[in-house]
N, C-alpha and C positions, 0 to 999 in steps of 0.2 A: 395766602401766607407762604406756602412752600415755594410758589413761583418766584417770590422775591429772594428766598434763601438760596435757591438753585440757580438763579439768573447768571451769575458769573461763571458757572460751570457748564452752561449750556451752549457756549460759543462753539459752533462746529464749522466755522468758516476756514480754519486753518488746518493744514495737513501736518502730520508728525513723521519723524524719521522712522519710527516703529511701524507706522502704516506703510511707508514706502518699502521697507525692508521685508515686510511680511506679504506683499502683493504678489500673486501668481501672474504668470505671463503666457498668454496664448501665442503659439508660434504657427508654423506652416500647417496647412490643412489639405484634405482630400476627401472625396465623396466615394462611397462604396459603389461597385459596379452595378448593383440593382437600385441605387439611388435611395436607399433606406436609412443609411447611417453616414455620419461625418467622423472622420478620424483627424486628430490634431495632436500636436506636441504641446504639453502643458509644463512649463518651467516653474519650479518653486525652489528657491535658494540654489544650491548646486545641483539639484536633481531635475532632470527633464524626462518625462515618460509620455507614452502613447495613451490617449484616451479616445473614446468614441461616444457619440450622442446620437439619438434618433434625429433624422432631418426634420421631423415635424415637432421637435422639441421634447424635453423630458429629462430624466435623470442621466447624467453622464456615467460612463463605465471606464474604470481604469484598466487598461490592457497590459501594460508592462510595469515592472517593479524594480528594474535594475538601476544601478547608480549612474548617473550622467548619461542617460540614454539619448543618443543622437545630439551630441554636443556640437555637431557640425550643422550648418545651415543646409536645409533641403527644400528648395522652393516648390517642388512637386508635392510635398507633404508626405505622410506615412504612405508607404506603398502597398496598396491592396493587391492580392492575387487576383487573377481574372474571375475566379469563382466566388471571390469575397470571403473565403474561409481563413485566409492568413494575411498578416501584415509584416512587411519587411521594414527594417529600420537599422540605424547605425548606433552602436554603443561602444564606449571605451572603458567599460566596467572592469576589464582585466588589464588595463593600462595601455591598450592598443585599440585602434578603431577597427572594428570588425562588423560584418553584416550579420544581423540576427533576424529570426522570423518568430512570430508567435500567433496562436489562434486569434482571430479578430474579436472573439467574444470573451477573450481571457483564457489563460492556461499556461502551461510550461513554455518557456522561452528557449530557443535553440540557437546556438551560434553556428553560422554557416561557414564563415571564413576562419582560418586559424594560421595566419602568417604574421610577420612582424612589420607589415606594411600598413599604410594609411588607406584603408578600404572604405569607400563611400558611394553615394548616389545609387542605391539599389533600385533596379527597374525590372519588373517581371516580363517575361516573354509572353505573347498572346496566348500560348497553350498552357502557361503556368509551370512548365517543366524546367526553365532555367531563370536565372537572374543575371541581368547584365550590371556591371558596376565599374567604378573607376578605382584604380589603385596605382600606387608608385612602387610596386614590388620589383619593377625593373629599373629603378631610379627615377626615370621620367614617368609622368602620369600616362596610363594606357587604359584601354577598355578591355575587360574580360567578361566571360560568362561562367557561371558555376551551375552544375547540375543539382537539382533539389533531391534527386534520388540517390546519387552516389558521391556527391561532393567534388566531382571532377571539375577542374578549372581549364578553360580554353581561352587562348589569347585571341582577341579580335583585331587589335592594332598593335604594332610593334615598330616604332620608329624613333627618331631623335627628338620629336616634338612632344608637347604636353597635350594629351587628348582627354576630354572629359564629357560629361553631361550626355550619356548615351540615351537614345530614343529608338525603340523598336518600331519598324514599320507594321502596319495593321496585320499583314500576312506572316509576320515573323522572319521574313527572309533577309531583311536589311537592317542596319542600325545607322542613324544619323547621329553625328556628334560634333562638338566644337574642338577646334585644334588651334593652339597658339603657334602661328607660323612665323611671326616677325620677331624683331629684336627688342620689343618692349611689351609690357604686360597686356596692353589693350589693343591686341592685334591678332584676332582670331578669324578663321574661316570655318565654314560648315562643310563637312564631308559625309559621304555615304559609303558604307562598306558592307559586304555580305556578313551576315550575322555569325557565320562560321569562320570568318577571317578571310583575307584576300587582299587584292589591290583596292584601295579606296579611290573614290572620285570626289575631287574638290569641286563642289557645286556653286560656290560663291566667289571663287578665286579673285580676291581683290587685295593686293599687297598693302595698301595704305588705309584700309578700313578695319573696323572691328565688327565681324559677323558672328552671331552667337544665338543661343537659345532656340534651337530647331524644334519644330512641332509638326508632326505628320497630319495631314488632313484625314479624316475618317476613312476615305476611300483609297488613301495611299498615293494619290496622283499629284499632290502638291506638298511642299514643305514651307511653312511660315518660319520666319526668323527675324531677328532684330539686326539692323545695320546702321552705322553712322557714316556710310559713304557719301552722303549728301550734306554732311555737316552736322546733323542731329540724328539721334537714334529714332528710326521709324521701322514700321512693320513692312516686310517685303515677302513676296512669294517667289518660289522657283520649283521646277520639276525635279524629280530625284535624279535626273541625269544632268542637271545644270541648265537645262533649256527654259525658255519662257520666263525669264527674270522680270519681275514686275514689282514696282513700288506701290504699296497699298495705302499707307498713310503719309501725310505731309505735314509741314509746320515746323516751327522753331523750338518746340518743347520736345524733350526725350520721351520715347514710349518704351515699355518693357512688358514682359510676361504675356506674350500672345497665347491665346487658348481657343481652339476651334470648338464651335458648337457641335452637338452630336450629329446634326445633319449636314455639317460642313458649309452651311450658308452664312455663318457669321464668325467673326473672330473677336473675342474680348481681350482687352489689354488695359494697361495702367498708363495714363498720361500724366507726366510730371510737369505741372505748371507752377513754377516758382515755389516748389516744396509742397504744393497741394497736389496729392496723388489721386487722381480722378479715375473712376471706373468707366470705361468706355467700351463701345462695340462698333464694328464696322462690317458692313456686308463683304464677303470674300470676293464678290464679283465687281462692284463698282466703287469701293472705297469712299463711301460717304458716312463718316463716323458720327456718333451721337454719344453724349454723356448720359450714362444710364441713371445716375443719381447725383442730385445737386448738393448733397451734404459734404461739407469741406472736411479736410483731414488727410489721413493716410489710409488708402485702400491698398491691400496687398493680397497676393496668392489667389487670384480668381480661379474658380473651378466650376464647370457647368454641371447642372443636374442632368441625368440621362434623358429626360423628357424635353430638355432645351428651354424650359420655361423659367428657370432661376439660375443665378450665379452666386456661389458661396464666396465670401471674401472676409478677411479680417479687417477691422477698421479701428483706428484710434485718432485722437485729436488732443489739443492741448488740455482739454478738460475731461478726457475719458481714456482709459487704458485699452489695449487691444482686446477686442471682443469679436466673436464670429457672428456674421449676419447672412441671411439668405435674401438676395436682391431679386425682385421681380423684373424680368426683362421687359415686360409690357408697360408697367407703370412706375418702376423704380421703388416700390414699397420695400422697406427694410424690415425683416423679421429676425429678431435677435434669437441666437441659439444658446449663448453662454451668458452667465451673469458672474463675471470675475470680479468686478469692481464692487467692494462692499458698500453698504449704505453710508457708512461714516465718511468715505471718500466722495461719494456722490453729492453729499451736502456741502462740501468744501467750495470755496470761492477760487476761481482760476482766472488767470490773465490770458487773453488772446494776444499773441505777439503781433506787434505792428511791423509790416514789412517795409523796410526803408532801404534807400540806395545811397551810397556815398562814393566819392572818387578816391582811387588810391594814388600812389605816387606818380604813376605814368598815365593817369587819366582813366584807367580801366574802372568801369562802374561795378561795384560790389553789392550784392543783395545781402541784407542782414535782417535778423529776426530780433526786434526790440521789445523787451518786457520791461514795463514800468510798474512800480508798486501800486496796487489798487487803492483808490480813494486818497491819492496823494494831496498833501495840503498845499494851498496856493503860497508860493514863495518859499517853500521848503526845498532844500537840496538833499540828494541822497548819494551814498557811495555807489560805485558801479564796477561791474566785471565784464571783460571781454572774454568770450567762451568759444574758442575754436573747436571745430569738430575733429574726429579721428580720420584715419584714411591713409594718405591725404585724399585719395579718390573716393570721396563720400560727400555727404551734404547734410545740412540741418533741414528738418522738414516740419510740416504743421502736425506733428505727432505728439505722443505722450512723453513728457519729460518731467517727472514729478519732483526731482531734486531742484531743478531750475525754478519751478513754482514754489517750492519750499523757501528758497532763498529770496525770491521776489516778495513773498508774503512777509518776510522779515526785514524788508526795507532796502533791498539791493535792486539796482537797475542792471539788467543783463542784456548784452548784445552779442548774439551768436552770428558771426559772418560766414557766408559761403564764399571763402576765399578761393583764388585761382587754383586750378588743379582738381576742383571738386566735380561731382557729377550733376546731372539735371540740366545743364546749361549748354549742351552741345559739345562737339569734339574739340573745337578750338580752345574753348575755356577749359575743358578737362585737361588738355595737353599743355596748358600755358605754363606749368611749373616743371615740365619734363627737363631733366638736367639742371634744375634750379631749385631743388628743395631747400627751404630756408632762405631764399632770396626774395622774389617778388611776393610770395605768399606771406613771408614775415612782414613785409611792408603793408600788406593788406590788413594784418592784425594791428600793426602800430597805427594805421589810419582809422581803424575802428575806434581806437581810443581818442584820436583826434576829433572824430565825429561826435563821441560822447561829450567831449568838452564844449561843444557848441550848444548842448541842451541846457536850458535854463534851470532844470531841476536836478542836474548832476553836480556833485562837488568836483571840480576839475582837477584837484591834486589828490583825490582818493579814488583812483581807478586801478583795479587789479586785473590779473589774467589767470585763467585756470583751464585745464583740459586734460583729457586722457589719451594715451597712445600718441598719435601724430599731434593731437591737441596739447599733450604734455610736452612733446618736442617743441612745438611753437612757443609754449610758455617758457621753457629753458632758453631758447634762442632770444626771445624778447627780453629776458632779464639780463642776459650776458652781452648781447650784441646791440641792444637798444636800452641801456640801463636807466635812461631818464623817462622812459614811456609809462611805466607801471610802478605803482607803490608796493605791490606784493604779488607773489606768484604761487600757484599750487600745481604741481606736476604729478599726474597719476600715470605711472608706467610708461614714461616717455624715453626716447633714445637720447642718450647723452654724448656718445662717441661714435660717429659714423664709421670710423676706421675699425674699431674693435667689434662693432656690431656686425660688420660684414661677415666675420667669422663666427660670431656667437648666435645669430638668429637662426630660426628653422628654415626649411626649404621654401615655404610660402613667402616668408619675409625676404629671403634672397631673391626670389623671383620678382617681387615688388620693387627691389632695387633696380630693376631694369629701366624703370621710368626716371631714375636719378642718374645712373651711370655705372660704369665698371671701374672698380678701384684700381685695377691694373692700368687703366688709361687716364684717370683723373684723381690721382692720390691727393693733390693739393686742394682740390674742390671738396673731397671728403673731410680733410682737416679743417677747412674753412667753415664748413657747415656743421661742425661738432661744438656744441655749447661748452663742453669740458675744457676747450682750449681758451675760453674767454671768461672764465670764472673771476679772474682778477678784476674785471670791470663791473662785476655785479655789486649792487648796493641794496636791493630789495630783500626782505625776508622771504624764505622759500620753504614751502612744505612739500615733502616727497613721500608718496605712498606707492608701494610696489609689492606684487605677489611673488613669493620665492620660487614657484614652479612656472613662471611665465616663459613659454617657448618662443613667442614672437619677438618681444622686447625682453631679453633675459634679465634676471635679477642683477646680474653683474654690472649692467649698465648703471644702475642706481648706486651700487656700492662703490664703483669706480669713481663716480662723481662725488659721493659723500667724502671720500678720502681727500680729494682736492679741495672741497669746501672746508674741511678741517685745516688743511695745510694753509689755505689762504685766510682762515679765520673769518669765514663768511657765515651769517646767521642762517641757520637752517634747522628744520625738524625732520626726522626720517623715521618712517614706520614700515616694518616688514611684516607681511601676512603670510604665515606658513600655509601651504596647500593651495593657495590661490594661483590661478593661471593669468591669462591676459583678460583683465577685467575681473570685477569682484562679484562673487555669486553667493557667498555664504552670508547667512543672517547676521552673525556677530561681526563679520568683517564690515558689511554695509553699515550697521549701527555705528561701529567704531570710526570708520572712515568719514562718514557724513558728519558725525559729532565733532571730530577733529577739524574738519574743513570749517564748520561754522564757528567754532571757538577761535581758530586761527585768524579768520576774517574779522571776527569781533575785536580781536586784540590788535591786529596790525592794519586794518582797513577802516 
């Protein structure tokens, strides 16, 4: 009897906005020196803190309790001291990015740096006496070390280049790092410098390539790094003096995150195959790689156990949020360490995207991830959305995207194109929009809509476009410069005026501009690629959502656009979120934003 009463309430196939907004997110990871525990960053709403968990599984322990701990990405994970007693991390709890340390078992947290600079990437010296870190205290990024005993800071690099990602040699005498040497963002070399400072040695010196992510071998005799000098990002080896350069991996897919095994015999890495990020390993001697695990999705942040028998990774897929797994090197067995995804979300139905390819205006083939509503009815047509990613030098992958799944479950077709200028498809594709932001890449977005119109289950005149950051910029350009392509648009914190943004954005944003151009030399190009100058052509309804504290795409970008929209009497809705930066992290913000997006689409699409 009760089964009939409750039947309509027992449908657990659909996810809710409340579930999405409440979900925790596991970020970068690291293993303690003795191999007994795993430290990781756990993000919940606007707070991110350090946690650790026994490597054999068990109850996790919260280590830090500060606000917005390590808001910056740290691929190496929380930094364990060599004896495992302390963990270093980054926190902006006082309004400034500083290096902090805390006992790894929990206890009082201590701020190590106290300046008004952007301090990040803490790395312990082998003897545990100093921490190397990256800072812009001298305007450009440079490498420094700070004494744990007395707090004294020593400069390791000091030049006109941006230097970052410091890595101590095993004996502590040298530091390898990445340095941007060219005139655009993706142009780095790997250098080695005495850890006390001095003249650096450029060990990869290649003006036209991007060489980065240095990793010392356990015996200090070689350095692994990533380079795109042969067209795609592959793993290379070189001696600390620049001799014996050797390409270790080959192929047309981009590789990342090289990590030496404890005995130096293997290097684990991530292989990006059409957005499927696979965990692989290759012998450091002969370069014959193998995929360690056949499970598809996004594997990230590999870290070897001290005994060399396992590799720790985070893994996500279209049907599972990021979780930590221990992978057996011998047989690929996955042992879960975390249980972040609640049972209610595990029961839901998810759509695995179909990877499709279509031709853009110039014949370039574009890879796209196509989501179609589950159980769609024969002969029924559905509204659709083109969903460009941020960046622009980024990509859509086979990972966790709960809001896309939410919209698909409610009857929308979604196509997320990996447009030109993105990562994962080699150097030529990545550089294809250099000096042309809002040109060819915009046409890739427009042609995504044209592809959707060829599908028999898509309503051809009900296609919208939405995205965040560069995806928001693409949305605004599409509505203003290609006004007939989309019926509706949703912009989340996108640039509206390239001219004013040149002065308004933060330092990282201005560095990214190097791939577009210098306003002093191409002012008219900046004007032409500014949606605000073409508002008069816009006909589609527009929803704008923006955080008031955004440093990357300042809030003024949206308020400037809204004034013009009002002047031109164009239909729009504008919502400002106090306290939010670049991207939404607060529970109430996420609830409100997603609810507004759903209602806006229901009304106009």
